[in-house]
C-alpha positions in Angstrom: 71.1 89.0 122.7 72.7 86.9 120.0 76.2 85.7 119.6 77.0 86.7 123.1 79.8 85.3 125.3 78.3 85.5 128.7 80.4 84.5 131.7 78.5 83.6 134.8 79.9 85.0 138.0 77.8 83.1 140.6 80.7 81.1 141.9 80.9 79.0 145.1 83.9 78.0 147.0 85.7 75.0 145.7 88.6 72.9 146.8 92.1 73.9 146.0 93.0 72.6 142.5 96.1 70.9 141.4 96.5 71.2 137.7 99.0 68.7 136.2 99.7 66.9 133.0 98.0 63.5 132.9 99.8 60.3 132.9 102.7 60.7 130.5 101.9 64.5 130.1 101.9 65.6 126.5 101.9 62.4 124.5 101.9 61.3 120.9 98.5 59.6 120.2 98.6 55.9 120.4 96.7 53.4 118.3 93.5 54.2 120.1 93.7 57.8 119.2 94.3 57.8 115.4 92.0 59.7 113.0 89.0 57.7 111.8 90.2 58.2 108.3 93.7 58.0 107.0 93.0 60.6 104.3 95.1 63.7 104.7 93.3 67.0 105.4 93.0 69.4 102.4 95.5 72.1 103.1 96.9 73.0 99.7 94.0 73.1 97.3 94.5 73.5 93.6 91.9 76.2 93.3 92.9 79.9 93.1 92.9 82.0 96.2 91.8 85.6 96.8 93.0 87.7 99.7 90.5 89.0 100.5 87.7 87.7 98.3 85.1 90.1 97.1 83.1 87.8 94.9 81.8 84.2 95.4 80.4 81.6 93.1 76.6 81.4 92.8 76.8 77.7 93.6 78.5 76.0 96.5 78.5 72.7 98.4 76.6 72.0 101.6 78.5 71.2 104.7 77.5 68.6 107.3 75.0 69.7 109.9 77.8 69.5 112.5 79.3 72.6 110.9 76.4 74.6 112.1 75.9 72.9 115.4 73.1 74.6 117.3 74.1 78.1 116.1 71.2 78.5 113.7 68.0 79.8 115.3 64.5 78.5 114.4 64.1 81.7 112.3 67.1 80.8 110.2 69.7 83.2 111.5 73.1 82.7 113.1 72.4 83.3 116.8 75.9 82.5 118.2 79.4 81.7 116.9 79.8 78.6 114.7 81.7 75.7 116.1 84.3 75.8 113.3 87.5 77.5 112.1 88.6 77.8 108.5 92.2 77.1 107.5 93.2 76.7 103.9 90.6 74.5 102.2 89.6 72.9 105.5 86.8 73.6 107.9 87.8 72.4 111.4 84.5 71.5 113.1 84.3 70.7 116.8 81.7 68.5 118.5 81.4 67.3 122.0 83.3 64.1 121.2 85.2 64.7 118.0 86.8 67.2 115.6 86.2 66.8 111.9 88.2 68.2 109.1 85.9 69.0 106.2 87.1 69.8 102.7 85.2 73.1 101.8 85.6 72.2 98.1 83.6 69.0 98.4 81.8 69.3 101.7 83.2 65.9 102.7 85.0 65.0 105.9 88.6 64.0 105.3 89.6 63.3 108.9 88.0 62.7 112.3 89.9 62.9 115.6 88.4 61.7 118.8 89.6 61.9 122.4 91.5 59.0 123.9 89.4 59.2 127.1 85.6 58.7 127.4 83.7 61.9 126.7 81.3 62.9 129.4 79.8 65.8 127.5 76.2 65.5 126.3 76.1 64.3 122.7 74.4 67.4 121.5 76.2 69.7 123.9 76.9 73.3 122.8 80.5 73.4 121.5 82.8 76.2 120.6 85.1 76.6 117.6 88.6 75.1 117.7 91.3 77.7 117.9 94.4 77.7 115.7 97.8 78.3 117.0 99.3 81.6 115.8 101.5 79.8 113.2 98.4 78.1 111.9 100.0 74.6 112.1 97.7 73.2 114.7 94.0 73.4 115.7 93.3 73.1 119.4 90.2 71.5 120.8 89.5 70.6 124.5 87.3 67.6 125.3 85.6 67.2 128.6 86.4 63.6 129.6 86.4 61.1 132.4 89.8 60.0 133.7 89.4 56.4 134.9 89.9 55.5 138.5 92.7 53.3 139.7 93.0 51.4 143.0 91.5 53.6 145.7 91.4 56.7 143.4 87.9 57.2 141.8 87.3 58.3 138.3 87.0 62.1 137.9 86.3 64.7 135.3 89.2 66.2 133.3 90.1 68.0 130.1 91.9 66.3 127.2 93.4 69.0 125.0 94.1 67.7 121.5 96.2 69.5 118.9 95.4 68.6 115.3 98.0 69.0 112.7 96.5 71.2 109.9 98.8 69.7 107.3 97.6 66.1 107.9 94.4 66.3 109.9 95.9 63.9 112.5 96.2 64.4 116.2 99.8 65.8 116.8 99.8 65.6 120.6 97.4 65.5 123.5 97.6 66.8 127.1 95.5 65.8 130.1 94.5 68.5 132.5 93.6 66.8 135.8 92.4 68.3 139.1 89.1 69.9 137.9 86.6 70.8 140.6 83.7 68.4 141.2 81.2 70.6 139.5 83.0 70.1 136.2 81.4 66.6 136.0 77.9 68.1 135.7 76.2 67.6 132.3 76.0 71.4 131.7 79.7 71.9 131.9 81.5 73.2 128.8 85.2 73.5 128.0 86.7 75.7 125.2 90.0 77.2 124.1 89.4 80.9 124.5 92.5 82.0 122.6 96.2 81.4 121.9 99.1 83.7 122.3 102.5 83.0 120.8 103.2 80.4 123.5 100.1 80.0 125.6 96.6 78.5 125.2 93.9 79.8 127.5 91.1 77.4 128.3 87.9 78.1 130.2 85.5 75.7 131.9 82.0 76.6 133.1 78.5 75.4 133.7 76.4 78.5 134.0 77.0 78.7 137.8 80.7 78.1 138.2 83.8 78.9 136.1 87.5 78.4 135.9 90.4 79.3 133.7 93.5 77.2 132.8 96.6 77.9 130.7 98.9 75.6 128.8 102.5 76.4 127.6 102.4 75.4 124.0 106.2 75.0 123.8 106.6 72.7 126.7 103.1 71.3 126.4 102.6 71.6 130.1 99.9 73.1 132.3 101.0 76.3 133.9 98.5 78.2 136.1 94.7 78.1 136.9 92.1 80.4 138.4 89.1 78.6 139.9 87.1 81.8 140.5 86.3 82.9 136.9 86.1 81.6 133.4 88.0 83.8 130.8 85.7 85.1 128.1 88.4 86.5 125.8 92.1 87.4 125.6 93.5 90.8 124.7 97.3 91.2 124.5 98.6 89.2 127.4 95.4 89.7 129.5 92.6 87.2 130.0 89.3 89.0 130.6 86.6 87.5 132.7 83.6 88.5 134.8 83.6 87.8 138.5 81.2 88.3 141.5 81.6 91.0 144.2 78.5 89.7 146.0 75.3 88.0 145.2 74.3 90.8 142.8 77.3 92.9 141.8 79.9 91.9 139.2 83.2 93.2 138.0 85.2 92.7 134.9 88.7 91.6 135.7 92.0 91.2 133.8 94.3 88.3 134.5 97.9 88.6 133.5 98.7 85.5 131.5 102.5 86.0 131.8 102.4 86.3 135.6 100.6 83.2 136.7 97.1 84.7 136.2 97.7 87.5 138.7 94.8 90.0 138.7 96.1 93.1 137.0 92.9 95.2 137.1 89.3 95.3 138.0 86.8 97.6 136.1 83.2 98.5 136.3 80.7 97.8 139.1 77.5 96.4 137.6 75.3 93.5 136.9 74.4 91.4 133.8 77.9 92.2 132.6 78.7 90.7 129.2 82.2 90.3 127.7 82.4 90.2 123.9 85.6 89.7 121.9 86.5 92.7 119.7 90.0 91.8 118.4 93.4 91.0 119.8 93.7 94.4 121.6 90.1 95.3 122.4 87.2 93.8 124.4 83.6 95.1 124.4 81.7 95.2 127.7 78.0 95.8 128.1 75.7 95.6 131.1 74.1 97.9 133.7 75.8 100.2 136.2 75.1 99.1 139.7 74.9 102.5 141.3 73.0 104.5 138.5 71.2 101.8 136.6 72.5 103.3 133.4 73.6 101.1 130.5 77.2 100.2 130.1 78.9 100.0 126.7 82.6 100.4 126.5 85.7 98.9 124.8 88.7 98.3 127.0 92.4 97.9 126.2 94.7 95.2 127.6 95.6 97.5 130.5 92.0 98.0 131.4 91.9 101.6 130.2 88.9 102.7 128.1 89.4 102.8 124.3 85.9 103.8 123.4 82.6 104.6 125.1 79.5 103.3 123.3 77.1 103.9 126.2 73.7 104.7 124.9 74.5 102.8 121.7 75.3 99.4 123.1 72.1 97.4 122.7 73.0 93.9 121.2 76.6 95.1 120.6 78.6 92.6 118.6 82.0 93.1 117.0 84.0 91.4 114.3 87.8 91.7 113.9 89.1 91.6 110.3 92.3 89.8 111.3 94.2 92.8 110.1 93.7 96.2 111.7 89.9 97.0 112.0 87.2 96.0 114.4 83.7 96.5 113.1 80.9 96.7 115.7 77.1 96.7 115.3 74.2 97.7 117.4 70.5 96.9 117.2 69.4 100.4 116.0 71.0 99.4 113.5 74.3 101.2 113.5 77.6 99.9 112.1 80.8 101.5 113.1 84.5 100.7 112.4 87.2 101.2 114.9 91.0 101.0 114.9 91.6 97.5 116.3 94.4 98.8 118.6 93.4 102.2 119.8 89.6 102.0 119.5 89.5 105.3 117.4 86.4 105.4 115.2 87.1 105.2 111.5 83.6 105.5 110.1 79.9 104.9 110.9 76.7 104.0 109.1 74.1 105.4 108.6 75.9 108.6 107.7 74.5 112.0 108.6 73.4 113.9 105.5 73.6 110.8 103.4 71.1 108.2 102.3 73.5 105.3 102.9 72.1 102.7 105.3 73.9 100.4 107.8 74.5 96.9 106.6 73.8 93.9 108.7 77.4 92.7 109.2 78.0 89.0 108.9 81.8 88.9 109.2 85.0 90.8 108.3 88.4 89.7 107.0 91.6 91.3 105.7 90.2 94.7 105.1 86.7 93.8 103.9 83.4 93.9 105.8 80.7 91.5 104.6 77.0 91.9 105.2 73.6 92.5 103.7 71.1 95.3 103.1 67.7 95.2 101.6 69.5 95.2 98.2 71.2 91.9 99.0 74.8 91.0 99.9 77.4 93.7 100.0 81.2 94.0 100.7 82.6 97.2 102.2 86.1 98.6 102.7 86.9 98.1 106.4 89.0 101.3 106.7 86.7 103.7 104.8 83.2 102.1 104.8 82.9 102.6 101.1 81.2 99.9 99.0 83.8 97.6 97.4 81.4 95.2 95.9 77.6 95.6 95.5 77.1 92.1 94.2 79.6 89.7 95.9 77.2 86.8 95.4 77.1 85.9 99.1 77.3 87.4 102.6 79.6 84.9 104.4 79.5 84.3 108.1 83.0 82.9 107.9 85.5 83.5 105.2 89.1 83.0 104.1 91.0 83.2 100.8 89.3 80.1 99.3 85.8 80.0 100.7 82.9 81.9 102.1 80.4 80.1 104.3 76.8 81.3 104.2 73.4 80.0 105.0 71.5 78.4 102.1 69.1 80.9 100.5 66.0 78.7 100.6 65.5 77.5 104.2 68.5 79.2 105.9 69.2 76.0 107.8 72.4 74.7 106.1 75.8 76.1 105.8 77.0 76.3 102.1 80.6 76.7 101.2 80.9 79.1 98.3 84.2 79.2 96.4 85.9 82.6 96.2 86.0 83.7 92.6 87.4 87.3 92.7 
């Protein structure tokens, strides 16, 4: 399955962790932590904006290869989420040892921020997209680093959380998360910001066998609580959702209450090969196999763990896109495309339609009431609430979009991300 957030639940016992801010806690970056370039990030471009765009220019500019990371398959398709976030005219691109701000109008990097500490992640390690704070003023990126030893204290793995100012492209503050388990120093370990709430950042760490979750108070810039048994896959409401092991085979999906020190608020399902996929701020999609019956599982859950929708029997390769407004659009391999109310899970429409010759588009993304995708006729833009065609010739089928730009693969080799300006 593609673009799947899969949380391993084969966890082993680890030592009790102490999660504290590193020396000095949240600090303003020093001279060794300044952006590589002093050029400001492009955040107020002179070009016209469209919210949402329904048409894109026929020509665009290529972005650096780092913008695609390892997300493009050998066949030229997006196989997992891109390591970037769009904000204004900037694309914030994360790598194992840096965050670049790229001007989507020129394709050029305007700023590069690197961690203060030595990165211990593999150079070509898989990375996740930076996450914006809810006010859009900062982009958060965690770096897996080595904290140096001192005296009789040996060096150890840790996380350096960097907040990049979206107005300047410079590091605004950093926070050291110390006390990670020993397995975090393994080359396969990855760290990512799962999501932010109004005042909290949720960070997960995992290496395919072990996982852990950490939270940071964004107001005080201090670490709050951690769970060393499971790595959060997504956040809905004030609940972090993860998969954990019941035994060597069985798994459960659990909800951790962010506002109450990560206390487990519910446990759902009893299965194996359980996969958690984000489906918006209030819904999470769960697929897998029921342990007792062997039947497929395909459900959407609400923050309290209750079922919002049952897609069992129609859950193969289930992926969902939230339009950052009110609609979640999900797709299965059949193919079938269906739109749901992003809060209740109530179905709004579905394609293909019975008694109609309309086909299901291959959805690439959704934003502010528009669903973008392709059919055999080329790119198409649909109304997210009704499913009606809004534009049958948008010029591009973006995999990421905002009011200024649509990012799509180049039409020749499908290996490079092209930033196409929004034109209507």
